[in-house]
N, C-alpha and C positions, 0 to 999 in steps of 0.2 A: 860671176857676180856678188859678193859678199852680200852674206843675208843678212837682218836683224838678228840678233840672239840676244835673249832674256836671263838666261840661265849662267851667266857667269860664274864661276867659281873665286874665291880669292887665291886660291893657289897658283890657277890658269893665269889669273891677270901677273900677281908675286913676278912668273915665268916672263911674259912679256915688259914688264917694266923692267927685270934686270939682265935683258938680252943686252947681247954686246952694241953700243951703239952705231954704225954704221948698220945694223940688220936689225934694228928698232923701227929708224929714218925711212930707210927702204921700204919697209912694211906700214906705216902710215901713213905717207907721202901717194903712197900706190894706193890705199884705200880712200886719201883725203881726194885723189883724183879720181877715183870711179861717183862718187858721190857729192862734189863740189868742183867749180872752176878755182884752179890754185890760184891764180892770178888775184879774184876778186875777197876782198874784208871789208867786213860789215863795219860802219866804226856810230860808237854809239855815243851819249852824251849822256854821264850823271850828275844829278842836281839832286842837290839838300835841298827840301823841301823845308822840311822841319829840322833842326840841328840840336843835338845833347837832350837832355835830361832823361834818357832811356832808362826806365826802371833795371833793367835784364842786369846780369853780371856776366856776359864774355866778355872772356878773359882777354880777347885782340882789342876791343873795343873803347877807343877814347872819346864816345858819345855817353857812354854808362855815367849817370848821374853818382855814382859811388866813389868812380876813380876823380882823382885828380890831374887834369892834361892840359890845361890851359884852353878849351876847345871853344871856342866862342858861340855859347849859344842862340839859336834866333827862334821866334815863332814861326805856325806855319806862313809861307808867304803869299805873295797874293794872287789869282789867276793872270790882272794883268804884267806882273814880276816875271812868272813865271812863262808868259807868250812871249815876251821880248826876250828871253835868255834863250827860247825855243827856237826863235828866229834867228837870233847869233850862229846858235849849234849849227842850223839846217844851212847857213849862209857858209859854213866853214866846213860843209860834207856830210855831214851826221846825217843819218836815216832813222835814226830814235833817240828818246827821249825815253830814260832813262830816272821815275822822281824817288826820291827814298826820304820816307821819314821815320825819324829816331821813337818809333813805338815798338811796344809790346805786341800789340793786338789793335786793331780797328776797332775804331768805336761810334757806333751810333750817334748821327747829329751833325751837328753845323759844319765840323772842320771837315769830314767825310763825305757830306755834299761838295762843300769847296773843292777836296781834292775829284771827286765826280766831275764838277766844270774844267775844270786843267784838263782833265783825260780828253772831254768834248772838244775846248779849245784845242789842244797841240793835234787829234787826229785831223780837228779843220783843215789845220796846216799842210796834211798827207804826212805828217809823218808818222811812224809806228811808233807808241806808246807803251812804256813799261812802266811798273809800280814796286816798289817795295816796300809794305807798310807793317808789315809782322805778322804773326795770323790772322787769317780773315776767315766769317763762316760761309757757307755754301752761298745765301742771300746777299753777303756782302760782294763777291767772285760775281754772281749775275747780276748786281750792280753798276760793279766795274763793266763787266763784259757788255752793259745796256750802253754806256757812255761811251766806248770806242775803245777800250782796253787793245793792246795785240797782244800785252805778254806782260806773267807774273813773275817776280824773283820773288825765289823762297829758298836757300841757300841749306844744303845740309851740314856744311863746315866742315864734316869730317866722318871716321864710322863713328857707327854707333856706340864702338867702347871707348874711344878715343872723346867722343861728346862730352862723357862725362866729367873728363878731365879740365874740360873749357867753360860750362855752361851747369851752371844747378837751378835756374830761376823757370827755364823750361824742359820740357821731354821732348825726345829727338820723334816722339809719334807724334807730337804737337808739329813738328814739320812736315811730316808725311799727311798725315790728313789735311794741311792748307792745300799743300800739293793735289789730293783728290779732290779739294773744294776746288779748287780751279779748274780740273779737268771736265768738271761736271757743267764746264760751262766753252765758249769755243774759243777762249784764252789762252796762250800757248804759254807755257812754262818754261824758266830761266833757272836752273837749280847748279852748283855747283860749291864748291868749297877754297878752302885754304891750305898751303900748302908750309911748313915753316914753324910750327906752332910746337915744335917738338915732337910729336907723331913719328908713328914706324913706318914702315914700307909695307909692312901689313896693314896700317890704317890708310893709308892713301888707296888700297887697294881695297879695303871693305867700302871706304865712301865711293868708288867707281862701283862696286857690287850693289848695293842701293839704288846707286842712279842708272845701272845697266839693267835692273829688275822692275825698274818701271814702265810700266803698259800705258800706252806707250812713253817711250825715254822724252826726257827733257829735248825740246827743240832750241835751245841755248844751255849751253855746260861755261860758268866763267872757273875759271885756276886765276886763283888768287894767291899769291908771295905775301907771306907777313909783312906787313910795315911795323917794326917795334916799335910803338910812340909812350912816350916814358912816361910815367904815370899809370900806366895799365901793368897786368899781372903779368904779362909776356915782353916786356919791356927790355928782358935779359937774351932775349933769342937771335943767335946769329942770321944774317941776311940768310935765304936759302940761295946754294948755290947754283948758275945758269943752266948745270945739269940735271938737276931736280927738276928743272922745271920742265926743259927741251923733254925730258923720259916721261912727266906725270902729262906734259899735252899729248906727246906721242902712242901713248898706254891710252888716255882717253877715246884719239881720234878712234884707235884701232877696234874698242870695245864700245863705242856711240857712233856709230861713223854715219849717221845723218844730221846726228848734231851742228850747230856752231860753236867752237870750240873759243872761245874769249878768252884776252891774253888781258887777264885784269891788274890786279894791283900789284903791286912792286915792278910797274917798268921801268921807273925813273931807274931804280938800281943796276937794268939792264942796258946790253950795250946796243947799236945796231945790228952789230952779228950775232947776238946772242937772239936780239926777236928775231930775226929773218929764217936760224934755223930753228925757232919755235914755226912759223909758218910754213916752213918746209914740213914739218913735222904733225900740220892740220891745223894749226889754230886759224882761223876765220874771220875773224869781230875783235874790235878792240875799244876800251874805251878812251875817248879824246879831253881836250879840255884840261885845264891846267891844276886842276884838283877834282879827289875822287870822293865823293862825299865830304871829310875833313884830310885826306892825306894827299901828298903830291903827286902828278902826275904829270909825264913829260907835254910841253905846250905845241897847240895843232899843227902851230906851223913847222914844227921840229918833224909830225909823225907826216905830215904831207910830203916833206923833201925827201924821207925815208923810201913812201909810196914809192914816188917819181922814180928813186937809186933801185930798188926792186919790182918795179915794173908792176904794180898792186892798183888795182882802181876800187875808190868806194863802193861801195854794195848800194843799189836803189831800194828802196821801201817798197816793201812788202813784193817779194819776190819768191819769197818763203810760203804765204799765205796772203790771202785776197785781203785788202785794208778792209776791216769791219766798219757797218754803219754806225754811225753816231744814234742813238733817240736822245731827245731834250727830254728835260726833269720833268716837264710837265706833260709830255706822251710817255712816260716810263711804265713798265708792267708791275714793276718789283718796285717797291718801297720799304721806308727802314723800317724796323723790326723792333728798335730797342732792343738787341738781343744781349743778354749777360751769359756769353759762354764759360765755360769752365776748360778755362784753358792747365792743364799742370803744372807744379809747382812741385819738382822735386826737391828731396827734404836733404840729398847729401851737403856734404862742404867740403870747399874746394880751399884748401890752405891757402895757395898763392893770392886766391880771389881776396880773399877774406884781408891779410895779410895789407894789399893793395889799397883797399876801400878802408883799413883801417889810419895809414899812410896819411894818405887826403887828410883826415881829423885835424 
């Protein structure tokens, strides 16, 4: 039986990534079967509850206000709108709803209170609730936990070194601090990254070192293939080869054996055969629904046909961890502190990000 390791080196991970493919797949599939049922895949639905207008400069993101990407922005959705979407997701086989808001960080106030109500509402539908809202403080994490949050997503995106080539408006340390704040509660951590942003294999390994070094390791690791959106600084990056995706999934499975490896953005560019190899390599979670925040995603009926072909079944909710209890707002132990945390603003300049923002003018 494999034991969990927290001390992987970049060199070890690069050696795994570069193994002959058949050996890599065999090792990953073997480890996958030790820790998971290979025929069960967790299905999540991602919902953009507040789209566009983000003040960050993430080079991959069409929701950054500074880039001209034809994304239709919308204000925060209502609780009833979110409930309707969650019921639709549940009917189509999803066990988790992940709500994303294009914020730099959570600000205490009416909008955050509204998100807490959304969390309570979805948890009462017996679905796992995940949020990705940017950086959060310890008190905000505790308020989310109390509302019934199951998971919090905060991706590391890349290695610490390459991160500086993609984002200049916040530091890597802030990401780790947010994950640390979530860990002070009973909420699980979802954290992964994106490949195909021009990074090296060393950077991919560096990201896995950072994720595998977290103790405990994230319960969910999304592996995204960049969807290059016109108007963003990364609009000219070539699509990721399926072989890179398979290798990244397999390597993640070997290095972080207990996690759910999620095949995330970029699935529309993958054939069924390619996705099947990713499942064999250890992916056991997908995002379903026709959109991932703002980028296209395979139709849920197509996914269910693929599941049938491959003999896969959707995972039921709360298999890995018990359903959290929802505490109503009036019974809450934690309240708004009106915090104004000092999240970092690194001062370096990323030329392509600056160029892309000037184009939009």
